[in-house]
LOPALUM-229882 format. One record per residue (C-alpha): residue in three letters; x, y, z. Coordinates in pm, 1 decimal. Layout:
<pts>
res = ALA east = X north = Y up = Z
...
</pts>
This chain:
<pts>
res = MET east = 8304.0 north = -677.4 up = -8909.3
res = ALA east = 8368.9 north = -525.4 up = -9246.6
res = ALA east = 8404.9 north = -846.2 up = -9407.8
res = VAL east = 8090.8 north = -985.5 up = -9249.4
res = SER east = 7899.5 north = -694.1 up = -9419.6
res = ILE east = 8060.4 north = -780.6 up = -9732.2
res = TRP east = 7951.4 north = -1139.5 up = -9720.7
res = LYS east = 7642.2 north = -1080.1 up = -9640.0
res = LYS east = 7577.0 north = -816.9 up = -9924.2
res = LEU east = 7701.6 north = -1100.8 up = -10158.2
res = LEU east = 7533.8 north = -1364.6 up = -10027.4
res = THR east = 7198.7 north = -1099.9 up = -10039.9
res = LEU east = 7293.1 north = -1040.3 up = -10428.0
res = LEU east = 7334.8 north = -1417.3 up = -10493.1
res = LEU east = 7001.3 north = -1502.7 up = -10350.7
res = THR east = 6868.8 north = -1191.6 up = -10554.1
res = LEU east = 7016.7 north = -1301.9 up = -10886.9
res = GLU east = 6899.1 north = -1693.8 up = -10802.4
res = SER east = 6540.9 north = -1579.6 up = -10833.6
res = ILE east = 6573.1 north = -1369.3 up = -11149.5
res = PRO east = 6525.8 north = -1630.9 up = -11417.6
res = GLU east = 6772.5 north = -1481.5 up = -11667.6
res = TYR east = 7054.9 north = -1530.2 up = -11367.9
res = ASN east = 6910.7 north = -1916.2 up = -11242.9
res = CYS east = 7175.5 north = -2145.1 up = -11290.6
res = ASN east = 6891.5 north = -2340.1 up = -11443.6
res = PHE east = 7003.1 north = -2611.3 up = -11664.9
res = LYS east = 6704.3 north = -2562.3 up = -11910.8
res = MET east = 6830.9 north = -2225.4 up = -12017.2
res = SER east = 7019.4 north = -2343.0 up = -12272.1
res = PHE east = 6865.2 north = -2588.3 up = -12622.8
res = VAL east = 7185.9 north = -2794.4 up = -12541.9
res = LYS east = 7074.0 north = -3091.5 up = -12297.9
res = ILE east = 7308.3 north = -3025.7 up = -12022.7
res = ASP east = 7315.6 north = -3321.8 up = -11751.0
res = GLU east = 7294.4 north = -3100.3 up = -11418.5
res = LYS east = 7596.2 north = -3302.5 up = -11273.6
res = SER east = 7794.3 north = -3122.3 up = -11572.0
res = ASP east = 8073.0 north = -2942.9 up = -11482.7
res = PHE east = 8008.0 north = -2733.8 up = -11790.7
res = SER east = 7668.5 north = -2536.6 up = -11761.6
res = TYR east = 7528.0 north = -2236.1 up = -11936.4
res = HIS east = 7704.8 north = -2002.9 up = -11687.1
res = ASN east = 8065.7 north = -2183.2 up = -11701.3
res = LEU east = 8189.0 north = -2192.8 up = -12079.6
res = PRO east = 8553.9 north = -2260.0 up = -12030.4
res = TYR east = 8743.2 north = -2202.1 up = -12331.5
res = GLY east = 8997.2 north = -2482.6 up = -12507.3
res = VAL east = 9168.1 north = -2580.3 up = -12789.8
res = PHE east = 9087.9 north = -2919.2 up = -12939.2
res = SER east = 9104.2 north = -3121.7 up = -13263.2
res = THR east = 8889.5 north = -3397.3 up = -13374.6
res = PRO east = 8981.1 north = -3709.7 up = -13615.2
res = ASP east = 8813.7 north = -3588.2 up = -13894.4
res = ASN east = 8964.2 north = -3248.1 up = -13868.9
res = PRO east = 9328.4 north = -3259.2 up = -13690.4
res = ARG east = 9350.3 north = -2862.2 up = -13697.5
res = HIS east = 9380.0 north = -2689.1 up = -13377.9
res = ARG east = 9069.6 north = -2461.7 up = -13283.8
res = ILE east = 8925.7 north = -2282.8 up = -13019.3
res = GLY east = 8622.7 north = -2430.2 up = -12849.8
res = VAL east = 8375.5 north = -2403.5 up = -12562.8
res = ALA east = 8272.7 north = -2688.3 up = -12330.9
res = ILE east = 7868.3 north = -2701.8 up = -12276.8
res = GLY east = 7766.1 north = -3023.2 up = -12137.3
res = ASP east = 7937.7 north = -3293.5 up = -12316.6
res = GLN east = 7999.4 north = -3083.5 up = -12608.7
res = ILE east = 8256.4 north = -2843.7 up = -12759.0
res = LEU east = 8125.6 north = -2585.7 up = -12962.0
res = ASP east = 8354.3 north = -2455.7 up = -13227.0
res = LEU east = 8393.9 north = -2083.5 up = -13219.1
res = SER east = 8609.0 north = -2088.7 up = -13579.6
res = VAL east = 8266.2 north = -2229.5 up = -13735.1
res = ILE east = 8050.8 north = -1953.1 up = -13548.1
res = LYS east = 8266.2 north = -1670.9 up = -13587.6
res = SER east = 8113.4 north = -1470.9 up = -13786.9
res = LEU east = 7798.6 north = -1441.9 up = -13533.5
res = PHE east = 8057.4 north = -1279.7 up = -13287.0
res = ARG east = 7889.6 north = -920.6 up = -13381.0
res = GLY east = 7974.8 north = -706.7 up = -13092.1
res = PRO east = 8171.2 north = -359.0 up = -13110.3
res = VAL east = 8479.8 north = -557.7 up = -12989.6
res = LEU east = 8492.0 north = -870.8 up = -13175.4
res = SER east = 8311.1 north = -749.5 up = -13517.8
res = ASN east = 8657.4 north = -648.9 up = -13638.7
res = GLN east = 8866.0 north = -951.4 up = -13479.0
res = GLN east = 8657.0 north = -1275.2 up = -13574.7
res = ASP east = 8974.4 north = -1420.8 up = -13712.2
res = VAL east = 9125.3 north = -1448.5 up = -13344.7
res = PHE east = 8875.5 north = -1796.4 up = -13345.1
res = ASP east = 9097.3 north = -1949.9 up = -13628.8
res = GLN east = 9410.5 north = -1947.3 up = -13431.2
res = PRO east = 9555.5 north = -2247.5 up = -13309.7
res = THR east = 9623.6 north = -2146.7 up = -12960.6
res = LEU east = 9418.0 north = -1853.4 up = -12719.0
res = ASN east = 9706.1 north = -1615.2 up = -12702.6
res = ALA east = 9531.6 north = -1394.7 up = -12946.7
res = PHE east = 9226.4 north = -1362.5 up = -12788.0
res = MET east = 9342.0 north = -1391.2 up = -12435.6
res = GLY east = 9559.0 north = -1063.6 up = -12554.9
res = LEU east = 9213.5 north = -894.8 up = -12679.6
res = GLY east = 9140.9 north = -830.5 up = -12311.9
res = TYR east = 8852.1 north = -809.1 up = -12094.1
res = ASP east = 8611.6 north = -649.5 up = -12313.9
res = ALA east = 8656.6 north = -890.1 up = -12555.5
res = TRP east = 8612.5 north = -1194.0 up = -12330.2
res = ARG east = 8287.3 north = -1008.1 up = -12183.9
res = GLU east = 8118.6 north = -987.2 up = -12522.4
res = THR east = 8219.8 north = -1333.2 up = -12649.9
res = ARG east = 8082.1 north = -1481.6 up = -12291.0
res = ARG east = 7745.4 north = -1286.6 up = -12347.2
res = SER east = 7761.0 north = -1350.5 up = -12717.2
res = LEU east = 7772.7 north = -1738.1 up = -12664.7
res = GLN east = 7495.0 north = -1718.5 up = -12389.0
res = GLN east = 7285.4 north = -1556.9 up = -12602.3
res = LEU east = 7354.2 north = -1789.8 up = -12887.0
res = LEU east = 7300.3 north = -2085.8 up = -12671.4
res = SER east = 7009.4 north = -1952.8 up = -12508.0
res = ALA east = 6698.0 north = -2162.1 up = -12545.2
res = ASN east = 6492.6 north = -1895.2 up = -12670.3
res = GLU east = 6785.4 north = -1778.7 up = -12958.6
res = THR east = 6718.9 north = -1940.1 up = -13267.2
res = THR east = 7031.0 north = -1881.7 up = -13470.4
res = LEU east = 7207.9 north = -2198.4 up = -13374.5
res = ARG east = 6922.0 north = -2370.5 up = -13218.3
res = ASP east = 6678.8 north = -2403.9 up = -13550.7
res = ASP east = 7009.9 north = -2415.8 up = -13820.7
res = VAL east = 7071.2 north = -2811.7 up = -13803.5
res = SER east = 7345.9 north = -2779.8 up = -14083.0
res = LEU east = 7530.9 north = -2520.9 up = -13853.6
res = ARG east = 7460.7 north = -2674.4 up = -13563.2
res = SER east = 7621.5 north = -3039.5 up = -13685.8
res = ARG east = 7961.9 north = -2828.0 up = -13833.0
res = ALA east = 7979.0 north = -2652.6 up = -13484.3
res = PHE east = 7906.7 north = -2870.9 up = -13219.4
res = PHE east = 8141.1 north = -3205.3 up = -13119.5
res = HIS east = 8108.3 north = -3472.3 up = -12837.7
res = GLN east = 8406.6 north = -3428.7 up = -12595.3
res = SER east = 8462.2 north = -3781.9 up = -12616.8
res = SER east = 8545.4 north = -3741.2 up = -12999.9
res = ALA east = 8758.8 north = -3477.4 up = -12959.7
res = MET east = 9158.2 north = -3449.4 up = -12826.1
res = MET east = 9220.5 north = -3162.0 up = -12648.4
res = HIS east = 9579.9 north = -2962.4 up = -12661.2
res = LEU east = 9750.5 north = -2702.4 up = -12481.2
res = PRO east = 9538.6 north = -2362.8 up = -12479.5
res = ALA east = 9841.4 north = -2122.7 up = -12511.4
res = GLU east = 10197.1 north = -2095.1 up = -12613.2
res = ILE east = 10403.5 north = -1989.1 up = -12342.1
res = GLY east = 10738.4 north = -1789.7 up = -12438.2
res = ASP east = 10901.0 north = -1689.9 up = -12114.2
res = TYR east = 10862.3 north = -1921.7 up = -11816.8
res = THR east = 10927.6 north = -1731.1 up = -11447.8
res = ASP east = 10938.2 north = -1947.4 up = -11114.1
res = PHE east = 10682.6 north = -1856.0 up = -10890.8
res = TYR east = 10970.5 north = -1870.4 up = -10627.1
res = SER east = 11152.9 north = -1575.7 up = -10785.6
res = SER east = 10902.5 north = -1346.0 up = -10556.8
res = ARG east = 11106.7 north = -1271.4 up = -10231.6
res = ASP east = 10735.3 north = -1258.3 up = -10060.6
res = HIS east = 10616.9 north = -1579.5 up = -10226.0
res = ALA east = 10966.1 north = -1761.8 up = -10149.4
res = THR east = 10971.7 north = -1625.1 up = -9778.7
res = ASN east = 10581.5 north = -1764.0 up = -9720.3
res = VAL east = 10681.4 north = -2092.3 up = -9856.9
res = GLY east = 10984.5 north = -2095.4 up = -9664.7
res = ILE east = 10756.5 north = -2029.8 up = -9349.8
res = MET east = 10545.7 north = -2311.4 up = -9395.2
res = PHE east = 10832.9 north = -2581.7 up = -9441.6
res = ARG east = 11093.0 north = -2408.6 up = -9242.0
res = GLY east = 10942.5 north = -2156.3 up = -9010.0
res = LYS east = 10951.9 north = -1771.1 up = -8961.1
res = GLU east = 11358.2 north = -1798.7 up = -8809.8
res = ASN east = 11455.6 north = -1992.9 up = -9152.7
res = ALA east = 11216.1 north = -1855.4 up = -9389.9
res = LEU east = 11466.7 north = -1770.4 up = -9699.5
res = MET east = 11756.5 north = -1932.7 up = -9699.4
res = PRO east = 12085.3 north = -1708.7 up = -9800.9
res = ASN east = 12111.1 north = -1899.1 up = -10108.0
res = TRP east = 11781.5 north = -1785.7 up = -10260.2
res = TYR east = 11981.3 north = -1454.5 up = -10332.4
res = ASP east = 12175.3 north = -1651.0 up = -10580.1
res = MET east = 11913.4 north = -1884.1 up = -10726.6
res = THR east = 11839.2 north = -1853.9 up = -11112.1
res = THR east = 11473.9 north = -1770.7 up = -11104.8
res = ASN east = 11375.6 north = -1674.7 up = -11440.8
res = ILE east = 11442.6 north = -1805.9 up = -11776.3
res = ASP east = 11388.2 north = -1623.3 up = -12118.7
res = LEU east = 11323.6 north = -1946.4 up = -12389.2
</pts>
């Protein structure tokens, strides 16, 4: 019963947000032309690491439509309380340092990006020179591993997870094999 109530509240919230222009998933909210079938709308700005034939340096970008916005080019435009002193994080060849900044930095970055990409914001929209340096077609970019992973822990290292997987394959009576306790599941590289 409580779950149904939560879902009703969530649905009501979503329907309410859709009626508010700035929350509506309208592809015209950005000055960047975005095909309505694109996975990378104004509201879905995934981070990645890319290079181009003209610039082989690995750098952080955000996909929007069929474009990649190079965050190292626009780093000086991140002027919020968290990022104003952390702009160099966008010069890094991986997302590690950015991920290390935490939730407040991620939220500030997303809000800043949505503001900069807004159809009403002139900073990027009207600066042809800046746009030509900052935007790249995805088809001309080479994507790279976004993070450097130093250690590896197998998902099977959790007894609960191993038990759940075992139930799926062998049933509840043989869920966890006796040799699970002797398996190497944590590797420090």
